[in-house]
C-alpha angles and dihedrals in degrees: 000000000000136000115269089243089072093061116101128224110282094027117130109207136175121231110240102171140359118208132195139066121332091255092055093048091047092050092051091047090054088055091053100262102134132147111275095024117128115224132181126219106230098180145334119227119181092333092311118114132220108206136189109225112178103309096338135086114218130184118218127186119233094257094059093040090056089061092060114082116199140181 
């Protein structure tokens, strides 16, 4: 497993674990970041990531992206 921030643009990865407080995990789940979901890194701008989750594109800052562990 690795943090989502290590994925490169174009990579499709599967979420394996989400760390952090309950509020953080709940917020990410509401955005579609749940264990087992496959997401694609669209681009990286200044450490922030733009991600394709299902049919939506979502931007995450580096702090939140570090909490998502992928394989």
